[in-house]
RODO-602922 format. One record per residue (C-alpha): residue in three letters; z, x, y. Coordinates in Angstrom, 1 decimal, decimal comma, padded with zeros to 4 digits, always signed. Each point is the difference from the previous one (the first is absolute). Example, Ala and Ser with C-alpha at 12.3 -4.5 7.8 and 13.67 -1.06 7.14 Angstrom:
(r 'Ala' (+007,8 +012,3 -004,5))
(r 'Ser' (-000,7 +001,4 +003,4))
***
This chain:
(r 'Met' (+109,0 -033,1 +033,1))
(r 'Leu' (-002,0 +002,5 -001,8))
(r 'Thr' (+000,8 +003,9 +000,7))
(r 'Glu' (-002,6 +002,0 -000,9))
(r 'Ser' (+001,8 +003,7 -000,4))
(r 'Leu' (-002,8 +002,9 +000,5))
(r 'Ser' (-000,4 +003,0 -002,4))
(r 'Leu' (-002,5 +002,2 +001,0))
(r 'Ala' (-001,3 +003,0 -001,8))
(r 'Gly' (-001,4 +003,1 +001,5))
(r 'Asp' (-003,6 -001,2 +000,7))
(r 'Ser' (-001,3 +001,2 +003,5))
(r 'Tyr' (-003,3 -001,5 +001,9))
(r 'Gln' (-001,7 +002,5 +001,8))
(r 'Gly' (-001,5 -000,3 +003,1))
(r 'Met' (+001,2 -003,3 +000,7))
(r 'Pro' (+000,9 -001,7 +003,2))
(r 'Ser' (+001,8 +001,2 +003,4))
(r 'Gly' (-000,7 -002,8 +002,1))
(r 'Val' (+003,3 -001,2 +001,5))
(r 'Pro' (+000,3 +001,0 +003,5))
(r 'Gln' (+002,9 +002,3 +001,0))
(r 'Ala' (+003,0 -002,0 +000,9))
(r 'Thr' (-000,4 -001,5 +004,0))
(r 'Gln' (+002,4 +000,5 +002,4))
(r 'Asn' (+000,8 -003,9 -000,8))
(r 'Gln' (+001,6 +001,0 -003,2))
(r 'Ser' (+002,4 +002,1 +001,4))
(r 'Ala' (+003,0 -002,5 -000,5))
(r 'Phe' (-001,1 -000,8 -003,3))
(r 'Arg' (+000,3 +003,7 -001,3))
(r 'Arg' (+003,8 +000,1 +001,3))
(r 'Arg' (+000,4 -002,7 -001,8))
(r 'Ser' (-002,3 +000,8 -003,3))
(r 'Ser' (+002,7 +003,2 +000,0))
(r 'Lys' (+002,7 -002,2 -000,7))
(r 'Val' (-001,8 -001,6 -001,9))
(r 'His' (-000,7 +002,8 -001,8))
(r 'Gln' (+003,3 +000,9 -000,1))
(r 'Gln' (+001,0 -003,2 -002,0))
(r 'Ser' (-002,6 +000,2 -002,2))
(r 'Lys' (+001,2 +003,3 -001,3))
(r 'Ile' (+003,4 -001,1 +000,0))
(r 'Asn' (-001,5 -003,2 -002,6))
(r 'Asn' (-002,5 +002,5 -001,3))
(r 'Ser' (-002,3 -002,4 -000,6))
(r 'Pro' (-002,5 -000,6 +003,0))
(r 'Met' (-001,6 -003,5 -000,1))
(r 'Leu' (-003,2 -002,1 +001,0))
(r 'Lys' (+000,6 -003,9 +000,0))
(r 'Leu' (-002,5 -002,4 +000,0))
(r 'Thr' (-001,6 -003,2 -000,5))
(r 'Arg' (-002,3 -001,0 -003,0))
(r 'Asn' (-002,6 -001,2 +001,9))
(r 'Asp' (+000,0 +003,4 +002,4))
(r 'Tyr' (+000,0 +002,4 -003,1))
(r 'Asp' (-003,0 -002,1 -001,2))
(r 'Ser' (-001,6 -000,1 +003,4))
(r 'Leu' (+000,4 +003,9 +000,0))
(r 'Arg' (-001,9 +000,2 -003,0))
(r 'Arg' (-002,4 -002,6 +000,6))
(r 'His' (-000,7 +002,3 +002,8))
(r 'Gly' (-001,0 +003,1 -002,3))
(r 'Glu' (-002,0 -002,2 -002,1))
(r 'Glu' (-002,2 -001,7 +003,1))
(r 'Thr' (-000,3 +003,6 +001,4))
(r 'Tyr' (-001,5 +002,2 -003,6))
(r 'Pro' (-000,9 +001,9 +000,1))
(r 'His' (+001,6 +001,4 +003,1))
(r 'Glu' (+003,1 +000,3 +001,0))
(r 'Cys' (+002,0 -002,6 +002,0))
(r 'Cys' (+002,6 +000,2 +002,3))
(r 'Gly' (+003,0 -001,8 +001,7))
(r 'Ile' (+003,0 +000,1 +001,4))
(r 'Leu' (+003,2 -001,7 -001,3))
(r 'Leu' (+002,5 -002,1 +002,8))
(r 'Gly' (+003,5 -000,5 -000,2))
(r 'Arg' (+003,5 +000,9 +000,1))
(r 'Val' (+002,7 +002,4 -001,9))
(r 'Glu' (+003,0 -001,2 -001,5))
(r 'Asp' (+003,1 +001,5 +000,4))
(r 'Asp' (-000,1 +001,8 -003,1))
(r 'Gly' (-003,3 +001,3 +001,1))
(r 'Ala' (-002,4 -002,0 -001,6))
(r 'Arg' (-003,1 -001,1 +001,8))
(r 'Val' (-000,6 -003,8 -000,8))
(r 'Val' (-003,8 -000,3 +001,1))
(r 'Thr' (-000,6 -003,7 +001,9))
(r 'Ser' (-003,9 +000,6 +000,4))
(r 'Ile' (-002,8 +001,9 -001,0))
(r 'Val' (-002,9 +001,2 +002,5))
(r 'Arg' (-003,5 +000,9 -001,1))
(r 'Ala' (-001,1 +002,9 +001,6))
(r 'Gly' (-003,6 +001,0 +000,5))
(r 'Asn' (-000,6 +003,5 -002,3))
(r 'Thr' (-001,9 +001,6 +003,0))
(r 'Arg' (-001,5 +003,3 -002,2))
(r 'Thr' (-003,6 +000,0 -000,2))
(r 'Asp' (-000,5 +002,9 -001,9))
(r 'Ser' (+002,3 -000,4 -002,9))
(r 'Ala' (+001,2 -003,2 -000,2))
(r 'His' (+000,5 +000,1 -003,4))
(r 'Asn' (+002,5 +002,2 -000,4))
(r 'Arg' (+001,2 +000,3 +003,5))
(r 'Tyr' (+001,4 -002,2 +003,0))
(r 'Asn' (+000,7 -000,4 +003,4))
(r 'Ile' (+001,7 -002,5 +002,2))
(r 'Asp' (-001,2 +000,2 +003,5))
(r 'Pro' (+002,7 +000,5 +002,6))
(r 'Lys' (-000,2 -002,8 +001,7))
(r 'Glu' (+000,0 -002,6 -002,3))
(r 'Leu' (+003,0 +001,8 -001,6))
(r 'Val' (+001,7 +000,0 +003,8))
(r 'Arg' (-001,2 -004,4 +000,2))
(r 'Ile' (+001,0 -001,0 -003,1))
(r 'Gln' (+003,9 +001,9 +000,8))
(r 'Arg' (-000,3 -001,6 +002,9))
(r 'Glu' (-000,7 -003,8 -001,5))
(r 'Gly' (+002,9 +000,8 -002,9))
(r 'Arg' (+002,4 +001,1 +002,9))
(r 'Gly' (-000,9 -003,3 +002,0))
(r 'Arg' (+001,0 -002,0 -003,5))
(r 'Gly' (+003,3 +002,5 -000,4))
(r 'Glu' (-001,6 +002,0 -002,8))
(r 'Asp' (-000,3 +003,9 +000,1))
(r 'Ile' (-002,2 +002,0 -002,3))
(r 'Val' (+001,3 +000,5 -002,8))
(r 'Gly' (-002,6 +001,9 -002,6))
(r 'Phe' (-003,9 +000,4 -000,4))
(r 'Tyr' (-002,4 -000,7 -003,0))
(r 'His' (-003,0 +000,6 -001,1))
(r 'Ser' (-002,3 +000,4 -003,2))
(r 'His' (-000,9 +003,0 -002,8))
(r 'Pro' (-003,2 -001,6 -000,8))
(r 'Asp' (-000,2 +001,4 -004,0))
(r 'His' (+002,6 +002,5 +000,6))
(r 'Pro' (+004,2 -000,1 -001,0))
(r 'Ala' (+002,3 -001,7 +001,9))
(r 'Arg' (+001,4 +003,0 +001,7))
(r 'Trp' (+000,3 +002,1 +002,9))
(r 'Ser' (-002,1 +003,0 +000,7))
(r 'Ser' (+000,9 +002,8 +002,2))
(r 'Thr' (-002,7 -001,0 +002,2))
(r 'Asp' (+002,1 -003,7 +000,2))
(r 'Leu' (+003,1 +002,3 +000,7))
(r 'Ala' (-001,9 +002,1 +002,9))
(r 'Gly' (-001,2 -003,5 +001,2))
(r 'Ala' (+003,3 -001,7 +000,2))
(r 'His' (+002,3 +000,4 +002,8))
(r 'Trp' (+002,2 -002,8 +000,4))
(r 'Ile' (+002,9 +000,8 -001,5))
(r 'Gly' (+002,4 -002,5 -001,4))
(r 'Cys' (-003,2 -002,4 -000,7))
(r 'Ser' (-001,2 -001,1 -003,2))
(r 'Tyr' (-003,6 +001,4 -001,1))
(r 'Val' (-001,6 -002,8 -002,7))
(r 'Ile' (-002,9 +001,3 -002,6))
(r 'Thr' (-001,9 -002,5 -002,0))
(r 'Ser' (-001,8 +001,2 -002,9))
(r 'Val' (-003,1 -001,7 +000,0))
(r 'Glu' (-002,0 +000,3 -003,4))
(r 'Lys' (-004,0 -001,3 -000,1))
(r 'Gly' (+000,6 -002,1 +002,6))
(r 'Lys' (+003,5 -001,4 -001,3))
(r 'Ala' (+003,4 +000,5 +001,5))
(r 'Ala' (+002,1 +002,1 -002,8))
(r 'Val' (+002,7 +001,6 +001,2))
(r 'Thr' (+002,0 -000,1 +003,3))
(r 'Asn' (+002,5 +002,5 +001,1))
(r 'Ser' (+002,5 +000,6 +002,3))
(r 'Phe' (+000,9 +003,3 +001,6))
(r 'Glu' (+003,0 +000,9 +003,2))
(r 'Leu' (-001,0 +002,6 +002,3))
(r 'Thr' (+003,5 +002,0 +000,3))
(r 'Gly' (+000,8 +002,8 +002,1))
(r 'Thr' (+000,4 +000,5 +004,0))
(r 'Asp' (-002,7 +001,4 +000,7))
(r 'Glu' (-003,8 +001,5 -001,0))
(r 'Ser' (+001,6 +003,2 -001,2))
(r 'Asp' (+002,2 -001,8 -003,2))
(r 'Lys' (-001,7 -003,6 -000,1))
(r 'Arg' (-000,6 -000,8 -003,2))
(r 'Leu' (-001,1 -003,1 -002,1))
(r 'Gln' (+002,7 -002,0 -002,4))
(r 'Asp' (-000,4 -002,2 -002,9))
(r 'Glu' (+000,9 -003,2 +001,1))
(r 'Thr' (+001,2 -003,7 -001,7))
(r 'Val' (-002,1 -002,8 +001,0))
(r 'Glu' (+001,4 -003,3 -000,4))
(r 'Val' (-002,3 -003,2 -000,2))
(r 'Ser' (+001,9 -003,2 +000,5))
***
């Protein structure tokens, strides 16, 4: 099992995606559960996202395939008692941005709801989202934070340099609501 710790410089990428629709009413149960998860993560002081090597490679490959545009997708899985989010499947989503797809993304809310329903049918919840940064660092921007609404979820960003996936980082959206939300560095465990 490979564990990748994320150490991040203070890079920022301006003008980045705000493409994940705000949480649907169906997500209220996840928010209640994620509040407990976030409290546990704070106790452990180590938010974590767990992915299989296949899923990790797949989301990175998605970024390469859509280069020079941003890719985007949804992480489905479960939350463990210790607060770790375990990805059991990833689902590619279409980037519906036509005006600035090279540095923005948007997931159609209808597609998001469909993916959420299909996941629930398999016993999976939305545990996060991913997207790529073509020729920019794998670091969240103020636009990413403004567009992130699913508290307790992971937000994975892969830097794709000249068509090749370079660095993949993950961030947990913490806080209690829009007024105090923040993205916190998160360890990614790939097995």
